[in-house]
Every structure is written in structure tokens, then in C-alpha cells.
ROMI-319636 format. One line per 8 residues: number of its first residue (from 1); their letters; for each residue x, y, z of N, C-alpha, C. Coordinates in steps of 0.001 Angstrom, whole numbers, plus 500000, padded with zeros to 6 digits. Each point is the difference from the previous one (the first is absolute). Layout:
// ROMI-319636
NUM) a) X:Y:Z:X:Y:Z:X:Y:Z | ... $
***
This chain:
// ROMI-319636
1) msldlnti) 502089:490646:529008:499085:499654:498980:500427:498712:499282 | 499080:499141:499855:500346:498738:499340:499329:499943:498689 | 500774:499458:498999:499425:499883:498692:499783:498542:499707 | 498774:499601:499751:499819:498612:499582:499802:499908:498486 | 499944:498792:499529:499887:499780:498567:498784:500653:499342 | 498888:500038:500734:498789:500604:499426:500228:501520:499818 | 500669:500603:500940:500253:501488:499867:500891:500236:498820 | 501025:499184:499851:500941:500204:498894:499308:499718:498719 $
9) nsysnyst) 499178:498992:499909:499231:499731:498737:499034:501133:499656 | 499436:500672:501050:499131:501130:499680:500814:501180:499438 | 501232:500218:500502:500865:500981:499382:500296:499707:498571 | 500355:498710:499721:500295:499608:498661:498780:500201:499084 | 498829:499551:500473:498757:500173:499198:499738:501465:499775 | 500213:500875:501035:499714:501413:499883:500935:500636:498924 | 501247:499568:499972:500911:500496:499033:499635:499611:498587 | 499561:498775:499777:499595:499523:498724:498753:500702:499550 $
17) dtasnsts) 499032:500198:500950:498754:500619:499695:500218:501460:499641 | 500917:500698:500784:500322:501392:499739:500581:500206:498612 | 500943:499118:499658:500667:500090:498671:498979:499803:498898 | 499165:499008:500128:499039:499707:498913:498905:501084:499987 | 499626:500600:501163:499055:501061:500026:500549:501276:499328 | 501271:500347:500255:500529:501162:499371:500149:499805:498501 | 500303:498805:499568:500094:499709:498593:498646:500099:499335 | 499008:499423:500650:498632:500005:499472:499445:501400:499923 $
25) kleetlks) 500267:500795:501076:499548:501415:500044:500619:500822:498855 | 501288:499839:499790:500660:500679:498932:499468:499563:498628 | 499797:498728:499779:499478:499450:498725:498649:500621:499767 | 499130:499980:501060:498608:500593:499858:500064:501431:499608 | 500852:500776:500687:500090:501400:499733:500461:500224:498582 | 501000:499263:499520:500529:500215:498653:499043:499615:498965 | 499080:499058:500304:499002:499528:499077:498794:500944:499933 | 499842:500892:501015:498835:500847:500047:500129:501130:499016 $
33) dlstatkd) 498914:500724:499788:500022:501065:499061:500571:501281:500709 | 501240:500303:499671:500736:501135:500587:499744:501306:499314 | 499179:499962:498900:499785:501232:499234:499240:500967:500875 | 499255:499641:500982:499294:500946:500809:500713:500341:501298 | 501249:499532:500166:500778:500206:501204:500513:501470:499932 | 500226:500529:501254:500587:501299:500075:501518:499801:499841 | 500728:501135:499799:501434:499879:499890:500667:499393:501238 | 499491:500321:501189:500527:499442:501220:499738:498465:500083 $
41) elmdvckd) 498809:499618:499646:499690:498540:500033:500905:499246:498977 | 500211:500654:498878:500827:499359:498944:501480:499862:500536 | 500471:501045:500665:501340:499956:500513:500095:498982:501131 | 499006:499859:500797:499981:498948:501056:500104:498623:499386 | 499307:499766:498943:500043:498665:499322:501409:499743:499474 | 500575:501024:499432:501403:499839:499479:500989:499744:501049 | 499834:500641:501200:500905:499858:501064:499822:498503:500601 | 498715:499561:500073:499778:498673:500429:500661:498945:499068 $
49) feayfveq) 499892:500263:498725:500671:499085:499063:501462:500041:500165 | 500631:501171:500175:501450:500093:500232:500385:499263:501241 | 499265:500152:501076:500323:499319:501271:499989:498434:499756 | 498937:499571:499293:499847:498542:499754:501180:499521:499135 | 500368:500771:498969:501077:499617:499104:501316:499925:500804 | 500237:500980:500855:501262:499994:500812:500071:498857:500955 | 498777:499724:500605:499951:498827:500866:500318:498724:499337 | 499480:499785:498770:500310:498793:499245:501499:499938:499627 $
57) mfkamqkm) 500602:501139:499728:501426:500033:499717:500786:499621:501270 | 499609:500489:501108:500701:499617:501315:499860:498509:500218 | 498823:499495:499767:499808:498489:500211:500843:499190:499098 | 500166:500452:498764:500825:499304:499046:501413:500065:500439 | 500478:501125:500459:501375:500185:500499:500208:499062:501224 | 499021:499921:500909:500146:499093:501183:500202:498580:499616 | 499346:499603:498926:500127:498578:499555:501439:499673:499578 | 500755:501036:499625:501382:499760:499556:500927:499868:501165 $
65) vpesednv) 499623:500330:501218:500803:499904:501184:499897:498563:500492 | 501070:499277:500182:499910:498628:500476:499363:499928:501411 | 499197:499058:500219:499344:499770:501283:501126:499500:500989 | 499835:500340:501279:500990:499552:500936:499618:498510:500300 | 501034:499326:500313:499745:498540:500227:499882:499697:501499 | 499521:501048:500742:499740:499742:501384:498869:499046:500187 | 500135:499172:501049:498929:499003:500283:498965:500676:500851 | 498963:500581:499331:498963:500610:500742:498722:499262:499734 $
73) sastrqlq) 499109:500071:500969:498731:499257:499920:499108:500715:498886 | 499028:499224:499599:499037:500470:498978:499266:501197:500520 | 499664:500023:501257:499291:501131:500573:500856:501277:500009 | 501279:499798:500310:500894:501222:499991:500188:500464:498623 | 500092:499117:499026:500174:500396:498561:498776:500732:499521 | 498779:499620:500413:498770:500647:499661:499933:501448:500550 | 500475:500056:501270:500018:501334:500625:501010:500916:499298 | 501203:499465:499637:500985:500759:499250:499422:500489:498663 $
81) dyykeqmt) 499283:499085:499320:499414:500334:498720:499020:501121:500144 | 499163:499926:500997:498968:501002:500271:500660:501365:500186 | 501065:500134:500858:500606:501262:500240:500814:500481:498787 | 500470:499090:499239:500761:500365:498787:499015:500581:498982 | 498813:499481:499937:498927:500512:499094:499603:501388:500416 | 499810:500182:501290:499612:501318:500524:501128:501051:499736 | 501225:499598:500220:501136:500852:499786:500106:500414:498487 | 499808:499042:499116:500088:500229:498592:498942:500949:499548 $
89) qsfaeqat) 498745:499880:500460:498942:500955:499699:500319:501389:500513 | 500569:500093:501218:500285:501281:500560:501147:500670:499209 | 501035:499244:499641:501099:500514:499168:499448:500515:498632 | 499151:499266:499432:499417:500410:498720:499177:501267:500058 | 499296:500130:501057:499195:501241:500224:500956:501201:500191 | 501052:499814:500869:500967:501030:500253:500721:500409:498719 | 500353:498986:499214:500801:500266:498753:499196:500838:499003 | 498674:499933:500065:499151:500775:499072:499522:501318:500518 $
97) eggglgia) 500378:500341:501282:499688:501299:500555:500844:501053:499297 | 499491:501234:500026:500814:501016:499439:499971:500031:498504 | 500616:499446:499258:499991:499900:498555:500166:498584:499585 | 500355:499193:501003:500223:498581:499599:500948:499824:498887 | 499712:499080:499180:500809:499698:498824:499574:500844:498838 | 498916:500683:500050:499463:500784:498932:499003:499200:499123 | 499792:498785:500274:499067:499198:499273:498577:500579:500075 | 499613:500340:501257:498666:500544:500153:499761:501297:499253 $
105) qilyeqmk) 500999:500823:499984:499849:501295:499275:499905:499775:498506 | 500774:499041:499490:499949:499737:498521:498658:499385:499641 | 499476:499071:500763:498745:499435:499800:498852:501030:500107 | 500122:500880:500983:499053:501067:500180:499944:500870:498784 | 501078:500492:499477:500038:500812:498842:499375:499311:498815 | 500315:498763:499825:499478:499249:498823:498475:499755:500150 | 499542:499645:501182:498582:499869:500157:499220:501287:499931 | 500603:501109:500518:499361:501297:499839:499828:500319:498511 $
113) hnynme) 501006:499704:499255:499943:500206:498561:498948:499137:499347 | 499941:498718:500378:499080:499030:499397:498575:500392:500320 | 499717:500518:501224:498651:500404:500416:499692:501472:499713 | 500831:500669:499234:499851:501419:499687:499720:500873:501212 | 500864:499852:500984:499885:500769:501228:500969:501193:500068 | 500585:500273:498902:501063:501070:499991:499468:501328:500272 $
***
């Protein structure tokens, strides 16, 4: 299988589009009226927020790691960035499985209280 520059650019564009879509979707959900949401829907929103928050933390930590000074082409760098983005999203989702950091549960309890869902 041969990768040309157009294929790599499409990966890069997909990664950027996916990141902005997930951010936009989360923002739209958080701005919506959640007072009519069920407890399960409310918990899903809280879990989505926690996953997004953890992903942003991972990205900030990655910026602190010095880039290697390997002489790689721009297309190879774009491909590496694409896979790093996918890996970061996957790690964030896995980190929030099970109980995660507890952020989702705390948000859920507070939102349940705010919406009188007790």
C-alpha cells in the first residue's frame, strides 16, 4: 500500500474535523436545556465532558515532551500527528471508563441537585 500526500492530508483533515466536531457537539449539548434529560442522559453528558477534559489534559502533557529532532518529511509528520491524535482520544476514553477520575460523578450529582432530580 502506498501513501501519497493527498491520502496523508485527508488523514490530517479528518483528525482536525473530528476534534472540532467532538468539541462542537459537547458545547452544543452543554448549552442545551438539560432540565428535561433523564438521569442516564445526564450521566452520559457528564461522562462526555470528563473524557473531553482528560483528552485536553493528555494533549497539554504531550506538549511538554520535547519533539524528536529526526529529519522526517512533512507527510510523515502529518501521519504521526494523525495517529497521535487517535491514540490520545482512545486513552482519554479508556481513562474515563469504570469510574474515571470521578469528575463525571461529581458533575452528575451537582446537576441532579440543580435540576431537582433527586
